[in-house]
C-alpha positions in Angstrom: 0.0 0.0 0.0 1.1 3.4 -0.8 -0.1 6.6 1.2 3.1 8.5 1.9 1.5 11.4 3.9 0.3 13.7 5.3 -0.4 12.4 8.8 -4.2 12.9 8.7 -4.6 11.4 5.2 -2.6 8.5 6.4 -5.0 7.9 9.4 -8.1 8.2 6.9 -6.5 5.6 4.7 -6.5 3.2 7.7 -9.9 2.4 7.0 -9.0 1.0 3.5 -6.3 -1.3 5.0 -8.9 -3.6 6.4 -10.6 -4.1 3.0 -7.0 -4.9 1.5 -6.3 -7.3 4.1 -9.6 -9.2 3.7 -9.0 -9.2 0.1 -5.5 -10.7 0.5 -5.7 -12.4 3.8 -2.4 -14.6 3.5 -0.3 -12.0 1.8 2.5 -10.0 3.2 1.3 -6.4 3.3 3.6 -3.5 3.8 2.8 0.2 3.8 5.1 2.7 2.0 5.0 5.9 4.1 7.1 9.0 4.8 9.2 9.1 7.9 7.1 12.3 9.2 3.8 10.6 8.7 4.7 7.2 10.1 3.1 7.7 13.4 -0.2 7.5 11.5 0.3 3.7 11.5 1.0 3.1 15.1 -1.2 0.3 16.3 -2.4 -0.9 12.8 -3.0 -4.5 13.4 -2.3 -7.0 10.6 -0.1 -4.7 8.8 3.1 -6.5 8.2 5.6 -3.6 7.9 5.7 0.1 7.5 8.5 1.0 4.9 9.8 4.3 5.7 10.7 6.8 2.8 13.5 8.7 4.3 11.9 12.1 2.9 14.1 14.4 5.1 17.2 13.0 3.4 15.5 13.4 0.0 15.1 17.0 0.2 16.4 19.0 -3.0 18.5 21.3 -1.1 21.2 18.5 -0.8 21.3 16.8 -4.2 24.2 14.5 -3.8 22.7 13.0 -0.6 19.2 12.9 -2.1 20.4 11.1 -5.1 22.5 8.7 -3.0 19.5 8.0 -0.7 17.2 7.5 -3.6 19.5 5.0 -5.2 19.9 2.8 -1.9 16.1 3.0 -1.0 14.9 2.0 -4.7 17.4 -1.0 -4.5 15.9 -2.0 -1.0 12.6 -1.7 -2.6 13.4 -4.0 -5.7 15.1 -6.5 -3.3 11.7 -7.0 -1.4 10.0 -8.5 -4.5 6.5 -6.9 -4.5 3.9 -8.2 -6.7 1.4 -5.5 -6.2 1.2 -1.9 -5.3 -1.8 -0.1 -4.5 -1.3 3.7 -4.7 -3.9 5.6 -2.4 -1.7 8.7 -2.7 -1.9 9.6 -6.3 1.2 11.8 -6.6 4.4 11.4 -8.6 6.8 10.4 -5.8 4.8 7.4 -4.6 4.2 6.1 -8.2 7.8 6.7 -9.1 9.0 4.7 -6.2 6.9 1.6 -7.2 7.7 1.9 -10.8 11.4 2.2 -10.0 11.2 -0.8 -7.7 9.9 -2.9 -10.8 6.7 -3.8 -9.0 4.9 -5.5 -12.1 1.2 -4.6 -11.1 0.8 -1.1 -10.1 -2.9 0.2 -9.1 -4.1 3.7 -8.6 -6.3 6.6 -9.6 -6.7 8.1 -12.8 -7.6 11.7 -13.4 -8.7 13.8 -11.6 -7.2 12.4 -8.6 -3.8 11.2 -10.2 -1.5 14.2 -9.7 1.7 15.2 -11.2 1.6 12.6 -14.2 1.6 9.6 -11.5 -1.2 7.9 -13.6 1.5 7.4 -16.4 3.4 5.2 -14.2 0.6 2.9 -13.2 -0.6 -0.5 -14.9 -4.2 -0.2 -13.7 -5.9 3.1 -13.3 -9.3 3.7 -11.6 -11.3 6.7 -13.0 -13.7 8.3 -10.5 -16.1 10.7 -12.4 -17.2 12.7 -9.2 -14.2 15.0 -8.2 -15.8 15.9 -5.2 -16.0 12.4 -3.5 -14.6 12.2 0.0 -11.3 10.5 0.6 -12.9 7.8 2.5 -15.1 7.1 -0.4 -12.1 7.5 -3.0 -10.1 4.9 -1.1 -13.1 2.4 -0.8 -13.5 2.9 -4.5 -9.9 1.8 -5.2 -10.4 -1.4 -2.9 -13.8 -2.1 -4.9 -11.5 -1.7 -8.1 -9.3 -4.6 -6.9 -12.5 -6.9 -6.0 -12.8 -6.0 -2.5 -14.8 -4.3 -0.2 -14.0 -1.8 2.9 -15.9 -2.9 6.0 -17.9 -0.5 8.0 -15.6 -0.8 11.1 -11.9 0.4 10.7 -9.0 -2.1 11.0 -8.4 -3.3 14.6 -6.1 -1.0 16.7 -3.3 -2.7 18.9 -1.4 -0.7 21.3 0.1 -3.3 23.6 0.5 -2.4 27.3 -0.3 1.0 28.1 2.2 3.0 30.0 1.5 2.7 33.7 1.6 6.6 33.9 -1.6 6.8 31.9 -4.8 7.4 34.1 -7.6 4.8 33.8 -10.2 5.9 31.2 -13.8 6.1 31.9 -16.1 3.8 30.2 -17.6 6.5 28.1 -15.5 9.5 27.0 -14.8 11.9 24.0 -11.6 12.7 22.3 -11.1 16.2 20.8 -8.2 17.3 18.7 -8.5 21.0 18.0 -5.4 21.4 15.9 -3.8 21.3 12.5 -0.3 21.5 11.1 1.4 25.1 11.1 1.2 25.2 7.3 -2.6 24.6 7.5 -3.9 26.9 10.0 -6.7 28.1 7.7 -8.4 24.7 8.2 -8.6 25.4 12.1 -12.0 25.5 13.6 -12.6 28.3 16.3 -11.2 27.4 19.7 -14.7 28.6 21.0 -16.5 26.1 18.8 -14.6 23.3 20.2 -15.4 24.7 23.7 -19.0 24.6 23.0 -18.8 21.0 21.6 -17.0 19.8 24.7 -19.5 21.5 27.1 -22.5 20.0 25.3 -20.8 16.5 25.1 -20.5 16.7 28.9 -24.3 17.3 29.6 -26.5 14.3 29.8 -28.7 15.2 27.0 -25.6 14.7 24.7 -24.2 11.5 26.1 -25.0 9.4 22.9 -23.7 6.0 21.8 -22.9 6.8 18.2 -21.7 9.4 15.7 -25.1 9.3 14.1 -26.8 10.0 17.2 -24.4 12.9 17.9 -24.8 14.4 14.6 -28.7 14.2 14.8 -28.3 15.7 18.4 -26.0 18.6 17.1 
């Protein structure tokens, strides 16, 4: 699987992994991902390995280091002998790596979701006519293109033994992440609105059992 980054997009692509694993239950499935987004794969059960692209060493500001790093990394990918790549990213760098690695079957998106000419490096392309489809549905469509289906529940999360310093969580709780990366501050919702959501979640009338119930209540 290929989804190099960014962190939020990697997390959203985790939902598609369960469909890929169900489609290929006995396969060795690795995930090609950049170093700065690799935390998004923590706890993903049944993933064999996160193959880390050393993005920091591939920066154009150091061309000799970047070229040497690229050659070594592509050689390592070739040695792995992959049969199939499924490119959920749709950008040149991911498609180039799978092409350079000599993977014989390379599946990904056609226009409008294939960026930077990446579609020309694929052997099989999925065309989705609706350019405004969500990333969840776009990822699911690629799994269906292969003959599988994305289950309604995401892939299992396994975190092992929790650190002893963590407090015991209550039976019912809500988790709110109110931030974005520094480069995408325009995506941030106002802090006051997050506060209002938190206050209403804490009231008895908003103690609901599902996202659908919460949406209806809100």
